[in-house]
N, C-alpha and C positions, 0 to 999 in steps of 0.2 A: 431435514431441518437445516437451514443455512446457519452454521455456527462457527465456521472456520475463518480466521483472519489469515489472509495470504500475505506473505512477505516476499517481495521480489527485490533483491539487491545483489549485485555482482561481488560485493565485498563480503567475504565469509565472516570476518570479525563483526561487522555491523549486523549481518543476518543472525549470527549466533547470540549477540548481546540483546538484540531486539526480541528474539524468540524467548530467551531466558527471562527478560523483564516481563513480557506479556504473559508468559506461562505462569510466572510467580504471582500475577494478579488475577489468575483464574481464567484467562482467555485460552481458547484452543487455536493454535497457530500451525501453519504449514509453510515452510520456507522453500524458495526457489532461487537459483543463481541467475536466472534470466527470464525475461518476459516470454521468450519463445519456449523455454522449458515448461513454464506454467501453461501456456496455451496448448501444448501437446498433451497435457495430462487429462484434460476433461474434468478438472476439479471445480469448475465454476458452479456447479449445482449445489455444492456445499459451502459456498463462499458468502460471508456476510459483509466483508469489506476487504479491500486490497490496499496494502501499503507498498508503494513502488518507488525505487530510487529514480531520480531524474536523469542521471548520466550513466548510461550503460551501453555496452557494445550491442550490435545486432539491431535492437529496438530500444530507443530511449524511453524513459518514463513518460514523457509528454506524448510520444507516438503511441505508446500503449494506452494512455488515458484517452486519446482521441479515438482509437480503435474501440475501446470499451464503451465510450460514450455513444458511438455510432451503432454498435452491435448489441450491447447489453447496458442500456442507460440506467437501469434500476440498481446496478451493482455499484456501491460507493467506492471511490478511489481516493486515497490520500497520497500525496506526493511528498517525498523527502529528498533533501540534497544538501551537500556541503556548501554549495554556492548557488544562490537563487537571485537572479536579476529581477528588476521590476517588470521588465517585458516578459520574462518567462513566467513569473507569477501571474501576470495578467492573462497570458495565453492559457495557462493551466485553469484559471478560473473560468474563462470563456468555454473551455473544453469540458467543464463540469466537475472539476476537482472539488471534493468536499472540504479539503483543507490542504495547505501547503506548509510544511515545516522545514526549517533550516537546521541542519545538524550542527552541534548537538541540539536536539529539540527539547521542548518543554514536555516532560513526561506526563504531568497532570493534564496539560492541554490535549495531548494525544489520547490519554485514557478517556477524557470527556467526549471527544469525537467518536472514539470507538464504541463507547457505551451507548451512543444513540443508535448504532447499527447492529451491534453484536451482543448476544447473551454472554454474561460473565458467569463462569461455572464455579466461582469460588464459594 
């Protein structure tokens, strides 16, 4: 059963706080420090949604989104970032992002999006 929310962010504090928040609301989460780290794990079969930071080394969130859209278009991807330009938001939308949130993001908005893709175990 696809029930894990994957969090990919190179900032440990963001990963930890997002994991704690989602865990407290009943979601099952699995954090990764980079897109490459996630791709090497083979965890995709358990994934109901991926939250990925836009700006990371090795592979950016937008590059990851484009790869996922090409190879696994049924897996929903939500992008987060501290700085999102209008052109980056448009590129993300064209590449299939289910949502784009600027940090600090609206927690209720994020929960609403995640609730459409992932079971809440609370």
